[in-house]
C-alpha positions as CSV (number, residue, x, y, z in Angstrom):
1,M,62.7,56.8,128.1
2,M,65.7,55.9,126.1
3,Y,66.3,52.2,125.5
4,L,70.0,51.8,124.5
5,R,72.2,54.5,122.9
6,N,73.4,54.1,119.3
7,V,72.7,50.4,118.9
8,T,69.3,50.1,117.1
9,S,69.2,48.3,113.8
10,L,66.4,50.6,112.6
11,R,66.9,52.0,109.1
12,L,64.7,54.2,107.0
13,D,64.9,54.8,103.3
14,P,63.3,58.3,103.0
15,E,62.9,58.0,99.2
16,G,60.9,54.7,99.7
17,C,58.4,56.3,102.1
18,N,55.0,56.9,100.6
19,G,53.7,59.0,103.5
20,C,51.1,56.5,104.7
21,T,51.8,57.3,108.4
22,Q,51.6,53.6,109.5
23,C,55.0,53.7,111.3
24,V,53.9,56.8,113.3
25,Q,50.7,55.0,114.3
26,V,52.1,51.6,115.3
27,C,55.3,52.6,117.0
28,P,54.9,52.2,120.7
29,R,57.9,54.5,121.4
30,A,57.1,57.6,119.2
31,V,60.3,57.0,117.2
32,F,58.8,58.6,114.0
33,Q,57.0,61.7,113.0
34,M,55.9,63.0,109.6
35,A,57.5,65.9,107.9
36,D,56.8,67.0,104.3
37,H,54.6,63.9,103.8
38,R,57.4,61.5,104.7
39,A,58.4,59.6,107.8
40,Q,61.4,60.8,109.8
41,I,63.2,59.1,112.6
42,V,63.1,61.6,115.5
43,S,64.1,59.4,118.4
44,R,66.2,56.5,117.2
45,D,67.5,55.6,120.6
46,S,63.9,55.1,121.9
47,C,63.5,52.2,119.4
48,I,63.0,48.8,121.1
49,E,63.3,47.0,117.8
50,C,59.8,45.4,118.1
51,G,59.4,45.3,114.3
52,A,55.9,46.9,114.2
53,C,57.0,49.7,111.9
54,Q,58.6,47.3,109.4
55,R,55.7,44.9,109.4
56,N,53.3,47.8,108.6
57,C,55.4,49.6,106.0
58,S,53.9,48.6,102.7
59,P,56.5,50.2,100.5
60,G,59.3,48.5,102.5
61,A,61.1,51.8,103.4
62,L,61.8,50.6,107.0
63,S,64.0,47.8,108.1
64,V,64.8,46.6,111.6
65,Q,66.2,43.4,113.0
66,A,63.1,42.8,115.0
67,G,63.4,41.0,118.4
68,V,67.1,42.0,118.9
69,G,66.3,44.6,121.5
70,C,62.6,43.9,122.1
71,A,61.7,44.9,125.7
72,A,59.6,41.8,126.1
73,A,62.5,39.6,125.2
74,M,64.8,41.4,127.6
75,I,62.3,41.1,130.4
76,S,61.8,37.4,129.6
77,A,65.5,36.7,129.6
78,A,66.0,38.6,132.9
79,T,63.3,36.6,134.6
80,S,64.0,33.2,133.1
81,R,65.6,30.4,135.0
82,N,67.4,29.3,131.8
83,R,70.0,32.1,131.4
84,R,71.7,30.3,128.5
85,K,68.6,30.4,126.3
86,Q,68.6,33.2,123.6
87,P,65.9,35.8,124.5
88,E,62.9,35.8,122.3
89,C,59.5,37.4,122.5
90,G,57.8,36.1,119.3
91,C,57.3,39.6,117.8
92,S,59.7,39.0,114.9
93,G,57.4,36.8,113.0
């Protein structure tokens, strides 16, 4: 399932990747895969910007503006009675 096309803030510095595989393991949307002992983004548009990859990337090779597109925040906003409140899910720290 694709989330939104061409809008994710997800960025990967391939030179900064140490090959730990944490991003592959924690990503709920299978955005990453390993190739030549480094992470690669294989499904950027599937990213829901939850921030799990960034929080688990010890060398700091990944960055994402967590919470911006988080599915939990979007669902919360859609079901909230207060439509003026900015969506938040708490996953960004």
